[in-house]
mmCIF file of the N, C-alpha and C atoms, coordinates in Angstrom:
data_MODEL
# 
_entry.id   MODEL 
# 
loop_
_atom_site.group_PDB 
_atom_site.id 
_atom_site.type_symbol 
_atom_site.label_atom_id 
_atom_site.label_alt_id 
_atom_site.label_comp_id 
_atom_site.label_asym_id 
_atom_site.label_entity_id 
_atom_site.label_seq_id 
_atom_site.pdbx_PDB_ins_code 
_atom_site.Cartn_x 
_atom_site.Cartn_y 
_atom_site.Cartn_z 
_atom_site.occupancy 
_atom_site.B_iso_or_equiv 
_atom_site.pdbx_formal_charge 
_atom_site.auth_seq_id 
_atom_site.auth_comp_id 
_atom_site.auth_asym_id 
_atom_site.auth_atom_id 
_atom_site.pdbx_PDB_model_num 
ATOM 1   N N  . MET A 1 1  ? -3.663  17.169  37.593  1.00 0.00 ? 1  MET A N  1 
ATOM 2   C CA . MET A 1 1  ? -3.961  17.672  36.329  1.00 0.00 ? 1  MET A CA 1 
ATOM 3   C C  . MET A 1 1  ? -3.034  16.972  35.248  1.00 0.00 ? 1  MET A C  1 
ATOM 4   N N  . PRO A 1 2  ? -3.693  16.523  34.162  1.00 0.00 ? 2  PRO A N  1 
ATOM 5   C CA . PRO A 1 2  ? -2.906  15.884  33.161  1.00 0.00 ? 2  PRO A CA 1 
ATOM 6   C C  . PRO A 1 2  ? -1.923  16.841  32.435  1.00 0.00 ? 2  PRO A C  1 
ATOM 7   N N  . ASN A 1 3  ? -0.769  16.285  32.099  1.00 0.00 ? 3  ASN A N  1 
ATOM 8   C CA . ASN A 1 3  ? 0.183   17.054  31.307  1.00 0.00 ? 3  ASN A CA 1 
ATOM 9   C C  . ASN A 1 3  ? -0.167  16.923  29.822  1.00 0.00 ? 3  ASN A C  1 
ATOM 10  N N  . TYR A 1 4  ? -0.853  17.888  29.320  1.00 0.00 ? 4  TYR A N  1 
ATOM 11  C CA . TYR A 1 4  ? -1.320  17.871  27.922  1.00 0.00 ? 4  TYR A CA 1 
ATOM 12  C C  . TYR A 1 4  ? -0.181  17.916  26.874  1.00 0.00 ? 4  TYR A C  1 
ATOM 13  N N  . LYS A 1 5  ? 0.837   18.674  27.249  1.00 0.00 ? 5  LYS A N  1 
ATOM 14  C CA . LYS A 1 5  ? 1.992   18.759  26.379  1.00 0.00 ? 5  LYS A CA 1 
ATOM 15  C C  . LYS A 1 5  ? 2.636   17.407  26.191  1.00 0.00 ? 5  LYS A C  1 
ATOM 16  N N  . GLU A 1 6  ? 2.849   16.681  27.338  1.00 0.00 ? 6  GLU A N  1 
ATOM 17  C CA . GLU A 1 6  ? 3.463   15.403  27.302  1.00 0.00 ? 6  GLU A CA 1 
ATOM 18  C C  . GLU A 1 6  ? 2.603   14.423  26.519  1.00 0.00 ? 6  GLU A C  1 
ATOM 19  N N  . MET A 1 7  ? 1.290   14.499  26.673  1.00 0.00 ? 7  MET A N  1 
ATOM 20  C CA . MET A 1 7  ? 0.389   13.597  25.933  1.00 0.00 ? 7  MET A CA 1 
ATOM 21  C C  . MET A 1 7  ? 0.411   13.905  24.485  1.00 0.00 ? 7  MET A C  1 
ATOM 22  N N  . TYR A 1 8  ? 0.410   15.121  24.121  1.00 0.00 ? 8  TYR A N  1 
ATOM 23  C CA . TYR A 1 8  ? 0.418   15.585  22.690  1.00 0.00 ? 8  TYR A CA 1 
ATOM 24  C C  . TYR A 1 8  ? 1.730   15.083  22.004  1.00 0.00 ? 8  TYR A C  1 
ATOM 25  N N  . LEU A 1 9  ? 2.852   15.277  22.697  1.00 0.00 ? 9  LEU A N  1 
ATOM 26  C CA . LEU A 1 9  ? 4.141   14.894  22.115  1.00 0.00 ? 9  LEU A CA 1 
ATOM 27  C C  . LEU A 1 9  ? 4.273   13.331  21.983  1.00 0.00 ? 9  LEU A C  1 
ATOM 28  N N  . LYS A 1 10 ? 3.710   12.587  22.908  1.00 0.00 ? 10 LYS A N  1 
ATOM 29  C CA . LYS A 1 10 ? 3.710   11.187  22.829  1.00 0.00 ? 10 LYS A CA 1 
ATOM 30  C C  . LYS A 1 10 ? 2.907   10.658  21.610  1.00 0.00 ? 10 LYS A C  1 
ATOM 31  N N  . LEU A 1 11 ? 1.705   11.289  21.498  1.00 0.00 ? 11 LEU A N  1 
ATOM 32  C CA . LEU A 1 11 ? 0.843   10.929  20.381  1.00 0.00 ? 11 LEU A CA 1 
ATOM 33  C C  . LEU A 1 11 ? 1.481   11.396  19.038  1.00 0.00 ? 11 LEU A C  1 
ATOM 34  N N  . LEU A 1 12 ? 2.136   12.505  19.027  1.00 0.00 ? 12 LEU A N  1 
ATOM 35  C CA . LEU A 1 12 ? 2.808   12.949  17.843  1.00 0.00 ? 12 LEU A CA 1 
ATOM 36  C C  . LEU A 1 12 ? 3.937   12.054  17.421  1.00 0.00 ? 12 LEU A C  1 
ATOM 37  N N  . ARG A 1 13 ? 4.777   11.601  18.359  1.00 0.00 ? 13 ARG A N  1 
ATOM 38  C CA . ARG A 1 13 ? 5.879   10.687  18.023  1.00 0.00 ? 13 ARG A CA 1 
ATOM 39  C C  . ARG A 1 13 ? 5.292   9.365   17.548  1.00 0.00 ? 13 ARG A C  1 
ATOM 40  N N  . ALA A 1 14 ? 4.265   8.861   18.134  1.00 0.00 ? 14 ALA A N  1 
ATOM 41  C CA . ALA A 1 14 ? 3.739   7.568   17.707  1.00 0.00 ? 14 ALA A CA 1 
ATOM 42  C C  . ALA A 1 14 ? 3.108   7.711   16.303  1.00 0.00 ? 14 ALA A C  1 
ATOM 43  N N  . SER A 1 15 ? 2.497   8.882   15.995  1.00 0.00 ? 15 SER A N  1 
ATOM 44  C CA . SER A 1 15 ? 2.010   9.077   14.699  1.00 0.00 ? 15 SER A CA 1 
ATOM 45  C C  . SER A 1 15 ? 3.107   9.068   13.641  1.00 0.00 ? 15 SER A C  1 
ATOM 46  N N  . GLU A 1 16 ? 4.233   9.711   14.033  1.00 0.00 ? 16 GLU A N  1 
ATOM 47  C CA . GLU A 1 16 ? 5.364   9.768   13.052  1.00 0.00 ? 16 GLU A CA 1 
ATOM 48  C C  . GLU A 1 16 ? 5.912   8.349   12.803  1.00 0.00 ? 16 GLU A C  1 
ATOM 49  N N  . VAL A 1 17 ? 6.011   7.541   13.920  1.00 0.00 ? 17 VAL A N  1 
ATOM 50  C CA . VAL A 1 17 ? 6.543   6.203   13.697  1.00 0.00 ? 17 VAL A CA 1 
ATOM 51  C C  . VAL A 1 17 ? 5.630   5.380   12.767  1.00 0.00 ? 17 VAL A C  1 
ATOM 52  N N  . ALA A 1 18 ? 4.283   5.533   13.042  1.00 0.00 ? 18 ALA A N  1 
ATOM 53  C CA . ALA A 1 18 ? 3.321   4.804   12.210  1.00 0.00 ? 18 ALA A CA 1 
ATOM 54  C C  . ALA A 1 18 ? 3.408   5.205   10.720  1.00 0.00 ? 18 ALA A C  1 
ATOM 55  N N  . ILE A 1 19 ? 3.569   6.500   10.465  1.00 0.00 ? 19 ILE A N  1 
ATOM 56  C CA . ILE A 1 19 ? 3.722   7.014   9.087   1.00 0.00 ? 19 ILE A CA 1 
ATOM 57  C C  . ILE A 1 19 ? 4.944   6.436   8.481   1.00 0.00 ? 19 ILE A C  1 
ATOM 58  N N  . ASN A 1 20 ? 6.039   6.474   9.217   1.00 0.00 ? 20 ASN A N  1 
ATOM 59  C CA . ASN A 1 20 ? 7.282   5.898   8.658   1.00 0.00 ? 20 ASN A CA 1 
ATOM 60  C C  . ASN A 1 20 ? 7.210   4.470   8.302   1.00 0.00 ? 20 ASN A C  1 
ATOM 61  N N  . ILE A 1 21 ? 6.443   3.716   9.103   1.00 0.00 ? 21 ILE A N  1 
ATOM 62  C CA . ILE A 1 21 ? 6.272   2.276   8.839   1.00 0.00 ? 21 ILE A CA 1 
ATOM 63  C C  . ILE A 1 21 ? 5.508   2.072   7.566   1.00 0.00 ? 21 ILE A C  1 
ATOM 64  N N  . LEU A 1 22 ? 4.448   2.888   7.368   1.00 0.00 ? 22 LEU A N  1 
ATOM 65  C CA . LEU A 1 22 ? 3.618   2.831   6.207   1.00 0.00 ? 22 LEU A CA 1 
ATOM 66  C C  . LEU A 1 22 ? 4.367   3.234   4.879   1.00 0.00 ? 22 LEU A C  1 
ATOM 67  N N  . VAL A 1 23 ? 5.190   4.245   5.052   1.00 0.00 ? 23 VAL A N  1 
ATOM 68  C CA . VAL A 1 23 ? 5.966   4.715   3.908   1.00 0.00 ? 23 VAL A CA 1 
ATOM 69  C C  . VAL A 1 23 ? 7.027   3.657   3.499   1.00 0.00 ? 23 VAL A C  1 
ATOM 70  N N  . ALA A 1 24 ? 7.646   3.055   4.526   1.00 0.00 ? 24 ALA A N  1 
ATOM 71  C CA . ALA A 1 24 ? 8.671   2.020   4.207   1.00 0.00 ? 24 ALA A CA 1 
ATOM 72  C C  . ALA A 1 24 ? 7.964   0.835   3.527   1.00 0.00 ? 24 ALA A C  1 
ATOM 73  N N  . ALA A 1 25 ? 6.805   0.406   4.010   1.00 0.00 ? 25 ALA A N  1 
ATOM 74  C CA . ALA A 1 25 ? 6.043   -0.673  3.415   1.00 0.00 ? 25 ALA A CA 1 
ATOM 75  C C  . ALA A 1 25 ? 5.651   -0.390  2.034   1.00 0.00 ? 25 ALA A C  1 
ATOM 76  N N  . GLN A 1 26 ? 5.151   0.882   1.744   1.00 0.00 ? 26 GLN A N  1 
ATOM 77  C CA . GLN A 1 26 ? 4.897   1.212   0.368   1.00 0.00 ? 26 GLN A CA 1 
ATOM 78  C C  . GLN A 1 26 ? 6.084   1.220   -0.513  1.00 0.00 ? 26 GLN A C  1 
ATOM 79  N N  . GLN A 1 27 ? 7.167   1.678   -0.108  1.00 0.00 ? 27 GLN A N  1 
ATOM 80  C CA . GLN A 1 27 ? 8.453   1.708   -0.875  1.00 0.00 ? 27 GLN A CA 1 
ATOM 81  C C  . GLN A 1 27 ? 8.873   0.227   -1.220  1.00 0.00 ? 27 GLN A C  1 
ATOM 82  N N  . GLU A 1 28 ? 8.773   -0.669  -0.243  1.00 0.00 ? 28 GLU A N  1 
ATOM 83  C CA . GLU A 1 28 ? 9.153   -2.090  -0.459  1.00 0.00 ? 28 GLU A CA 1 
ATOM 84  C C  . GLU A 1 28 ? 8.256   -2.686  -1.503  1.00 0.00 ? 28 GLU A C  1 
ATOM 85  N N  . CYS A 1 29 ? 6.867   -2.355  -1.393  1.00 0.00 ? 29 CYS A N  1 
ATOM 86  C CA . CYS A 1 29 ? 5.992   -2.980  -2.355  1.00 0.00 ? 29 CYS A CA 1 
ATOM 87  C C  . CYS A 1 29 ? 6.210   -2.374  -3.753  1.00 0.00 ? 29 CYS A C  1 
ATOM 88  N N  . GLU A 1 30 ? 6.548   -1.106  -3.818  1.00 0.00 ? 30 GLU A N  1 
ATOM 89  C CA . GLU A 1 30 ? 6.897   -0.576  -5.131  1.00 0.00 ? 30 GLU A CA 1 
ATOM 90  C C  . GLU A 1 30 ? 8.091   -1.218  -5.746  1.00 0.00 ? 30 GLU A C  1 
ATOM 91  N N  . GLU A 1 31 ? 9.133   -1.446  -4.912  1.00 0.00 ? 31 GLU A N  1 
ATOM 92  C CA . GLU A 1 31 ? 10.290  -2.222  -5.484  1.00 0.00 ? 31 GLU A CA 1 
ATOM 93  C C  . GLU A 1 31 ? 9.993   -3.662  -5.941  1.00 0.00 ? 31 GLU A C  1 
ATOM 94  N N  . LEU A 1 32 ? 9.138   -4.305  -5.151  1.00 0.00 ? 32 LEU A N  1 
ATOM 95  C CA . LEU A 1 32 ? 8.697   -5.656  -5.588  1.00 0.00 ? 32 LEU A CA 1 
ATOM 96  C C  . LEU A 1 32 ? 7.922   -5.598  -6.906  1.00 0.00 ? 32 LEU A C  1 
ATOM 97  N N  . TYR A 1 33 ? 7.124   -4.589  -7.058  1.00 0.00 ? 33 TYR A N  1 
ATOM 98  C CA . TYR A 1 33 ? 6.401   -4.428  -8.317  1.00 0.00 ? 33 TYR A CA 1 
ATOM 99  C C  . TYR A 1 33 ? 7.337   -4.184  -9.559  1.00 0.00 ? 33 TYR A C  1 
ATOM 100 N N  . LEU A 1 34 ? 8.300   -3.340  -9.272  1.00 0.00 ? 34 LEU A N  1 
ATOM 101 C CA . LEU A 1 34 ? 9.181   -2.993  -10.345 1.00 0.00 ? 34 LEU A CA 1 
ATOM 102 C C  . LEU A 1 34 ? 10.117  -4.154  -10.693 1.00 0.00 ? 34 LEU A C  1 
ATOM 103 N N  . GLN A 1 35 ? 10.354  -5.059  -9.705  1.00 0.00 ? 35 GLN A N  1 
ATOM 104 C CA . GLN A 1 35 ? 11.234  -6.235  -10.032 1.00 0.00 ? 35 GLN A CA 1 
ATOM 105 C C  . GLN A 1 35 ? 10.506  -7.435  -10.612 1.00 0.00 ? 35 GLN A C  1 
ATOM 106 N N  . ALA A 1 36 ? 9.213   -7.356  -10.558 1.00 0.00 ? 36 ALA A N  1 
ATOM 107 C CA . ALA A 1 36 ? 8.395   -8.557  -10.983 1.00 0.00 ? 36 ALA A CA 1 
ATOM 108 C C  . ALA A 1 36 ? 8.427   -8.648  -12.457 1.00 0.00 ? 36 ALA A C  1 
ATOM 109 N N  . PRO A 1 37 ? 8.331   -9.839  -13.000 1.00 0.00 ? 37 PRO A N  1 
ATOM 110 C CA . PRO A 1 37 ? 8.231   -9.969  -14.453 1.00 0.00 ? 37 PRO A CA 1 
ATOM 111 C C  . PRO A 1 37 ? 6.956   -9.425  -14.975 1.00 0.00 ? 37 PRO A C  1 
ATOM 112 N N  . PRO A 1 38 ? 7.016   -8.969  -16.250 1.00 0.00 ? 38 PRO A N  1 
ATOM 113 C CA . PRO A 1 38 ? 5.739   -8.408  -16.804 1.00 0.00 ? 38 PRO A CA 1 
ATOM 114 C C  . PRO A 1 38 ? 4.649   -9.411  -16.877 1.00 0.00 ? 38 PRO A C  1 
ATOM 115 N N  . PRO A 1 39 ? 3.426   -9.000  -16.810 1.00 0.00 ? 39 PRO A N  1 
ATOM 116 C CA . PRO A 1 39 ? 2.327   -9.857  -16.847 1.00 0.00 ? 39 PRO A CA 1 
ATOM 117 C C  . PRO A 1 39 ? 2.127   -10.506 -18.193 1.00 0.00 ? 39 PRO A C  1 
ATOM 118 N N  . ILE A 1 40 ? 1.559   -11.649 -18.285 1.00 0.00 ? 40 ILE A N  1 
ATOM 119 C CA . ILE A 1 40 ? 1.192   -12.280 -19.573 1.00 0.00 ? 40 ILE A CA 1 
ATOM 120 C C  . ILE A 1 40 ? 0.075   -11.405 -20.141 1.00 0.00 ? 40 ILE A C  1 
ATOM 121 N N  . THR A 1 41 ? 0.306   -11.006 -21.431 1.00 0.00 ? 41 THR A N  1 
ATOM 122 C CA . THR A 1 41 ? -0.706  -10.146 -22.019 1.00 0.00 ? 41 THR A CA 1 
ATOM 123 C C  . THR A 1 41 ? -1.477  -10.841 -23.163 1.00 0.00 ? 41 THR A C  1 
ATOM 124 N N  . GLU A 1 42 ? -1.418  -12.122 -23.099 1.00 0.00 ? 42 GLU A N  1 
ATOM 125 C CA . GLU A 1 42 ? -2.213  -12.937 -24.152 1.00 0.00 ? 42 GLU A CA 1 
ATOM 126 C C  . GLU A 1 42 ? -3.666  -12.807 -23.779 1.00 0.00 ? 42 GLU A C  1 
ATOM 127 N N  . LEU A 1 43 ? -4.482  -12.452 -24.767 1.00 0.00 ? 43 LEU A N  1 
ATOM 128 C CA . LEU A 1 43 ? -5.881  -12.272 -24.673 1.00 0.00 ? 43 LEU A CA 1 
ATOM 129 C C  . LEU A 1 43 ? -6.649  -13.518 -25.280 1.00 0.00 ? 43 LEU A C  1 
ATOM 130 N N  . THR A 1 44 ? -7.694  -13.845 -24.699 1.00 0.00 ? 44 THR A N  1 
ATOM 131 C CA . THR A 1 44 ? -8.585  -14.940 -25.152 1.00 0.00 ? 44 THR A CA 1 
ATOM 132 C C  . THR A 1 44 ? -9.853  -14.296 -25.570 1.00 0.00 ? 44 THR A C  1 
ATOM 133 N N  . LEU A 1 45 ? -10.170 -14.384 -26.892 1.00 0.00 ? 45 LEU A N  1 
ATOM 134 C CA . LEU A 1 45 ? -11.475 -13.796 -27.327 1.00 0.00 ? 45 LEU A CA 1 
ATOM 135 C C  . LEU A 1 45 ? -12.568 -14.828 -27.179 1.00 0.00 ? 45 LEU A C  1 
ATOM 136 N N  . LEU A 1 46 ? -13.660 -14.342 -26.641 1.00 0.00 ? 46 LEU A N  1 
ATOM 137 C CA . LEU A 1 46 ? -14.842 -15.245 -26.445 1.00 0.00 ? 46 LEU A CA 1 
ATOM 138 C C  . LEU A 1 46 ? -15.848 -14.939 -27.565 1.00 0.00 ? 46 LEU A C  1 
ATOM 139 N N  . ASP A 1 47 ? -16.646 -15.960 -27.828 1.00 0.00 ? 47 ASP A N  1 
ATOM 140 C CA . ASP A 1 47 ? -17.646 -15.759 -28.864 1.00 0.00 ? 47 ASP A CA 1 
ATOM 141 C C  . ASP A 1 47 ? -18.804 -14.962 -28.201 1.00 0.00 ? 47 ASP A C  1 
ATOM 142 N N  . ASP A 1 48 ? -19.110 -13.806 -28.847 1.00 0.00 ? 48 ASP A N  1 
ATOM 143 C CA . ASP A 1 48 ? -20.087 -12.933 -28.272 1.00 0.00 ? 48 ASP A CA 1 
ATOM 144 C C  . ASP A 1 48 ? -21.542 -13.245 -28.796 1.00 0.00 ? 48 ASP A C  1 
ATOM 145 N N  . LYS A 1 49 ? -21.688 -14.368 -29.598 1.00 0.00 ? 49 LYS A N  1 
ATOM 146 C CA . LYS A 1 49 ? -23.002 -14.725 -30.091 1.00 0.00 ? 49 LYS A CA 1 
ATOM 147 C C  . LYS A 1 49 ? -23.636 -15.640 -29.058 1.00 0.00 ? 49 LYS A C  1 
ATOM 148 N N  . PRO A 1 50 ? -24.843 -15.416 -28.748 1.00 0.00 ? 50 PRO A N  1 
ATOM 149 C CA . PRO A 1 50 ? -25.564 -16.224 -27.784 1.00 0.00 ? 50 PRO A CA 1 
ATOM 150 C C  . PRO A 1 50 ? -25.764 -17.660 -28.308 1.00 0.00 ? 50 PRO A C  1 
ATOM 151 N N  . THR A 1 51 ? -25.764 -18.677 -27.485 1.00 0.00 ? 51 THR A N  1 
ATOM 152 C CA . THR A 1 51 ? -25.955 -20.079 -27.916 1.00 0.00 ? 51 THR A CA 1 
ATOM 153 C C  . THR A 1 51 ? -27.395 -20.371 -27.566 1.00 0.00 ? 51 THR A C  1 
ATOM 154 N N  . LYS A 1 52 ? -27.995 -21.240 -28.484 1.00 0.00 ? 52 LYS A N  1 
ATOM 155 C CA . LYS A 1 52 ? -29.309 -21.589 -28.329 1.00 0.00 ? 52 LYS A CA 1 
ATOM 156 C C  . LYS A 1 52 ? -29.475 -22.888 -27.639 1.00 0.00 ? 52 LYS A C  1 
# 
């Protein structure tokens, strides 16, 4: 008979590890975003009149 408690705990631990990896990756990406230079905000206006 399978040991369901052992299987559940193994899956629970693996899920926690996976979540921690995702949280760490998100935090690293947020830090990279905050450290990046601001984007260029220069706009280019296009002529909205149709050409013939």
